[in-house]
N, C-alpha and C positions, 0 to 999 in steps of 0.2 A: 316706694312712696307714698300709694296708696293706702297702705296701710297705717304707716306711720300718720297719716293724715286723720285716718278713721279713730287712730288713737288721741290724736288731738285732742278731735271732735266729741269724743267721749270724754276725757278730763274736761276739757272746757264746759261739757252740759253736765257733769257731777253725775256722770253714770254709777252706775253701782259696781262694787270693787271687782266682783269675778268677772263683767265684760270688761272693762280695764285690763284685769290680770290676764284675761284669755288671749285679746290683741296684743297686751306685752311679748308675752311668750311667744307666738306667733311671731312677731317682729325681729325677735331675740334670735329664731331659729335660722328665720332668712339670714339675716346679719352673720350669724356663724357658718351657714353653708358658703355667703359669699367669702368671707375670709378663708375658709377650709380651701377653697376651690382656686383660690387667688395664690395662696401659699404652695399650692400641689404644682400650679404654674411657675414658680420663682424657682422653685426647687427644680423641677425638670429642665428648666433654663438652667442653673449652676451646674448639674449633673453633664448638662451637652457640652458645656462650656468647658467644664474641666475634661472631659472627654478629649476634646479638641485642642488641649494646651499639650 
């Protein structure tokens, strides 16, 4: 959340492209990590559920 706020602030303050791009890519990495972790948990639950069926 803080990183997204920082990105918004940079954009609103017309920061240079490199700064905006850097924060944007860092935010993208965090989002990607979140969804990878979430998908792994869902897959584990499905495997467990199929094992009990």
